[in-house]
C-alpha positions in Angstrom: 109.0 79.1 130.9 107.7 75.6 130.0 104.0 75.4 129.2 104.1 71.7 128.2 101.9 70.7 131.1 98.9 72.6 129.9 95.7 71.0 128.7 94.8 71.4 125.1 91.0 71.5 125.5 90.9 75.1 126.8 88.8 78.1 125.8 90.4 81.3 124.8 89.1 83.2 127.8 91.0 80.8 130.1 94.5 81.7 128.9 95.0 84.3 131.5 93.9 82.1 134.4 96.0 79.2 133.1 99.1 81.4 133.1 98.2 82.6 136.6 97.8 79.0 137.8 101.1 77.9 136.2 103.0 80.9 137.7 101.6 80.4 141.2 102.6 76.7 141.1 106.2 77.5 140.1 106.8 80.6 142.2 104.4 80.4 145.1 107.1 80.9 147.8 107.7 84.4 146.5 104.6 86.5 145.9 106.7 89.4 144.5 107.8 87.2 141.6 104.2 86.3 140.8 103.0 89.8 140.9 105.9 91.0 138.9 105.2 88.5 136.1 101.5 89.2 136.1 102.1 92.9 135.8 104.4 92.4 132.9 101.8 90.1 131.3 99.1 92.7 131.7 101.4 95.4 130.3 102.1 93.4 127.2 98.4 92.5 126.6 97.6 96.2 127.0 100.1 97.0 124.2 98.4 94.5 121.9 95.0 95.8 122.8 96.0 99.4 122.2 97.5 98.4 118.8 94.3 96.7 117.8 92.2 99.6 118.9 94.4 102.1 117.1 94.3 100.2 113.8 90.5 99.2 114.1 90.7 97.9 110.6 93.4 96.6 108.3 97.1 96.4 109.0 100.4 95.4 107.2 103.3 94.3 109.4 106.4 95.0 107.3 109.9 93.8 108.0 112.8 91.6 107.0 113.2 88.0 108.1 114.1 87.3 111.8 112.3 90.5 113.1 109.5 88.6 115.0 106.7 89.5 112.6 105.1 86.1 113.0 105.6 86.3 116.8 103.7 89.6 116.9 101.0 88.2 114.7 100.5 85.2 117.0 100.3 87.6 120.0 97.7 89.6 118.2 95.7 86.5 117.3 95.8 85.3 120.9 94.5 88.7 122.1 91.8 88.8 119.5 90.6 85.3 120.4 90.0 86.3 124.0 87.0 88.3 122.8 84.1 86.0 122.1 82.8 88.4 119.5 85.9 88.1 117.3 86.4 85.2 114.9 90.0 84.7 113.7 90.8 83.0 110.4 94.5 82.4 109.6 95.9 81.8 106.1 99.4 80.3 105.8 101.4 78.6 103.0 104.2 77.2 105.3 103.4 74.8 108.2 104.3 77.0 111.1 101.1 78.0 112.9 99.8 74.4 112.9 102.8 73.5 115.1 103.5 76.6 117.2 100.2 78.3 117.8 97.7 77.6 120.6 95.0 75.0 120.5 92.9 75.7 117.4 91.4 73.7 114.5 93.2 73.7 111.2 92.3 72.4 107.7 94.8 71.4 105.0 94.0 72.6 101.4 95.8 70.4 98.8 96.9 71.6 95.4 94.4 69.4 93.5 91.5 70.9 95.5 91.8 74.2 93.6 91.2 73.6 89.9 91.1 76.1 87.1 87.8 76.6 85.1 87.6 77.1 81.4 89.4 80.3 80.2 86.9 83.0 79.2 87.8 85.6 76.6 87.2 89.3 77.1 88.0 92.5 75.3 90.3 95.3 76.6 88.9 98.8 76.9 90.2 99.9 73.6 88.7 96.7 72.0 91.9 96.0 70.2 93.2 93.0 72.2 91.4 89.8 73.3 92.7 88.4 76.6 91.7 85.3 78.5 90.3 85.4 82.0 91.2 82.5 84.3 88.8 81.4 87.0 89.1 78.7 89.6 86.8 76.2 91.4 87.2 74.8 94.9 86.4 71.0 94.7 86.1 70.7 98.5 83.9 73.8 98.9 81.4 72.0 101.1 84.1 70.9 103.5 85.5 74.4 103.7 82.1 76.0 104.5 81.4 73.3 107.1 84.8 74.0 108.7 83.9 77.7 108.9 80.5 76.9 110.5 81.9 74.4 113.0 84.8 76.4 114.3 84.9 79.9 115.8 88.6 80.2 114.8 90.6 78.3 112.4 93.8 77.9 110.3 94.0 77.2 106.6 97.2 75.6 105.5 97.3 76.1 101.7 99.6 73.7 99.9 99.0 75.0 96.4 102.1 75.7 94.3 100.6 78.3 92.0 100.2 81.8 93.5 97.0 82.3 91.6 95.5 79.2 93.2 96.5 80.5 96.6 94.9 83.8 96.0 91.8 82.1 94.5 91.3 80.0 97.6 91.7 82.9 100.0 89.2 84.9 97.9 86.7 82.0 98.1 86.9 81.9 101.9 86.7 85.7 102.3 83.7 85.8 99.9 81.8 83.3 102.0 82.2 85.4 105.1 81.3 88.5 103.0 78.0 87.0 101.9 77.2 85.9 105.4 77.8 89.4 106.8 76.0 91.0 103.8 72.9 88.9 104.5 73.0 90.0 108.1 73.3 93.7 107.1 70.4 93.2 104.6 68.2 91.8 107.4 69.4 94.7 109.7 70.8 92.4 112.3 74.6 93.0 111.7 74.9 94.9 115.0 72.6 92.4 116.8 74.8 89.4 116.1 77.9 91.5 116.7 80.5 89.3 115.1 83.9 90.6 113.9 85.9 88.6 111.4 89.7 89.0 111.4 91.7 87.5 108.5 95.4 87.0 109.4 97.5 86.4 106.4 101.0 84.9 106.8 103.5 85.5 104.0 101.0 87.8 102.3 103.4 88.4 99.4 102.3 84.9 98.2 98.6 85.6 98.6 98.3 89.2 97.7 101.0 89.6 95.1 100.7 92.8 93.0 100.9 90.9 89.7 98.2 88.4 90.7 95.7 90.7 92.3 95.8 93.1 89.4 94.2 90.4 87.1 90.5 90.6 86.2 89.8 87.4 88.1 90.4 89.0 91.4 88.1 92.0 90.9 85.8 90.4 93.4 88.4 90.4 96.2 89.2 94.1 95.6 85.5 95.0 95.8 85.0 93.0 99.0 88.1 94.5 100.6 86.7 98.0 100.0 83.6 97.1 102.1 85.5 95.4 105.0 84.8 97.9 107.7 81.2 98.3 106.9 80.6 94.6 107.4 82.9 94.2 110.5 85.7 92.4 108.6 89.4 93.1 109.1 92.7 91.9 107.7 96.2 91.8 109.2 99.0 90.9 106.8 102.7 90.1 107.2 105.1 90.9 104.4 108.8 91.1 103.6 108.6 93.8 101.0 105.9 96.4 100.6 106.4 96.5 96.8 105.3 92.9 96.5 101.8 93.6 97.8 99.1 94.9 95.5 98.8 98.7 95.9 95.0 98.4 95.5 95.0 96.3 98.7 97.7 97.9 100.9 96.8 101.5 100.2 93.8 101.1 102.5 95.7 99.5 105.3 97.8 100.9 108.2 101.5 100.0 108.3 103.5 98.7 111.2 107.3 98.7 110.6 110.1 96.5 111.8 113.6 96.6 110.4 113.0 97.1 106.7 115.1 96.5 103.6 117.0 99.4 101.9 114.8 98.9 98.8 111.6 99.6 100.7 113.3 102.4 102.7 114.3 104.2 99.5 111.0 103.8 97.7 108.3 104.1 100.4 109.4 104.0 104.1 111.6 107.1 104.0 108.7 109.2 102.7 106.3 107.7 105.3 108.7 108.6 108.1 109.8 112.0 106.8 108.6 113.8 110.0 109.3 110.9 112.4 112.0 110.6 114.9 112.6 107.0 113.7 113.4 108.0 110.2 117.1 107.2 110.4 116.9 104.2 112.8 114.2 102.2 111.0 116.8 100.2 109.1 118.7 99.3 112.3 115.8 98.4 114.7 116.5 95.6 117.1 114.8 92.2 116.8 111.3 92.3 118.2 110.9 96.1 118.0 108.3 97.8 115.8 107.3 101.4 114.9 103.8 102.6 114.3 104.1 105.7 112.0 100.5 106.9 112.6 101.3 107.7 116.2 105.1 107.8 115.9 105.5 105.3 118.7 107.8 102.3 119.3 107.1 99.1 121.2 108.6 95.6 121.5 106.9 92.2 121.5 107.7 89.3 123.7 108.5 85.7 122.6 105.3 83.6 122.0 104.9 80.8 124.5 102.5 78.1 123.2 99.5 77.1 125.2 98.0 73.9 123.9 98.5 72.5 120.4 96.6 72.9 117.1 94.5 69.9 116.0 93.4 68.8 112.6 89.7 69.2 112.0 87.8 66.2 110.7 84.2 66.5 109.3 81.6 64.6 111.2 80.3 61.5 109.4 76.7 61.7 108.5 74.7 59.0 110.4 73.2 56.3 108.2 69.4 56.7 107.9 67.4 54.1 109.8 65.7 51.3 107.9 62.0 51.1 107.9 60.1 48.2 109.6 59.4 46.7 106.2 63.0 46.8 105.1 64.2 45.2 108.4 61.6 42.3 108.0 62.6 41.7 104.4 66.3 41.8 105.3 65.8 39.1 108.0 63.7 36.9 105.7 66.1 37.0 102.8 69.3 37.5 104.9 70.2 40.8 103.1 72.8 43.2 104.3 71.8 46.8 105.3 73.8 48.2 102.4 71.5 46.6 99.9 68.7 49.0 100.8 69.0 52.4 99.1 67.8 54.7 101.9 69.1 58.0 100.4 66.4 60.2 98.9 66.5 60.2 95.2 67.2 63.5 93.4 64.4 65.1 91.5 64.8 64.4 87.8 64.7 67.5 85.6 61.6 67.8 83.5 63.1 69.4 80.4 66.4 70.1 78.7 66.6 73.7 79.9 66.3 72.6 83.5 68.9 69.9 83.0 71.3 72.6 81.7 70.7 74.9 84.6 71.3 72.0 87.1 74.6 71.0 85.4 75.8 74.7 85.5 75.1 74.9 89.3 76.9 71.6 89.9 79.9 72.6 87.9 80.5 75.8 89.8 81.3 74.2 93.2 81.6 77.6 94.8 79.9 76.6 98.0 77.7 79.7 98.1 75.2 80.1 100.9 71.7 78.9 99.9 68.5 80.6 101.0 67.8 77.6 103.3 70.9 78.5 105.4 70.1 82.2 105.7 68.3 81.9 109.0 71.1 79.9 110.5 73.6 82.4 109.1 71.9 85.5 110.4 70.9 83.9 113.7 73.7 81.4 114.5 73.2 78.6 117.0 75.2 79.1 120.3 
């Protein structure tokens, strides 16, 4: 079915009605065809809803290539977006979602925008070896936080080549949401705002690699992930091999299995399915079929049909401050351009050396943390 005639400026709740309108236009002579298609559409959405309800937390979709893992993740993302209380954030390292998903804003993160800080030494527990801890700074932190504030859902295309940089950027974004939800919980308004954050991680073996997440730098990510459910935060990952993911992350997540590799089958999957009726057939599943071990059920996903097209988000340009009457009169008399007047407020000069050092440390971090001035807007967002 061709959906190329759809508009791109739709809202997530209008997907169902757009499909209904498209089908009735194409097949209006035969009502049985229309009703049959809609019944199948409702049945598939019920499958995705039941899967989300069963998981109600974190999920790993495991399978080999060409098993429709990304297709299922897109279907789940579309279903999540139909609920106005859910906010969906997608991380990808290959440009697939920005071309094949529905209408959604996306932001490209370049390699030079994630820079390492100075290496900091620390002692091991036995105090015999001095190691070096590497940390990273996000140079476009303000742009990223503005993107999260301006869009309900979004895609981050991470173009970093180093796996540590990729994980560092994802940690930065997740931590911003964590601080936002933490401030709401501290003000006892987490249930009042009623927002759920869903992080969808494509090619998670690049973002949550076991050798990377085990490093001291990513202790923050592991701590945040332990508190996901308490703060209405969830994560769905797609992976080729279960062994590539950090056990400290995946051990707290449910698993959804497609056709798996023999390596994963021998090491992990066979033990997970030791009492399942799919134990022997898991390595031979057809394309698009998945097994949920917790309920020992099997279901199939349908091909994803794009509605709309993703668009690149651009930050709004700040309006130039207006000139005062005196400045306009002086400009006309001496024929001066408007740029010659410095209308931006001057920064307060530090009074002593200690204050200067504190300001320089804050500027060098560039972590984009939420200031106290934004707490009211965070806890009580504008509609």
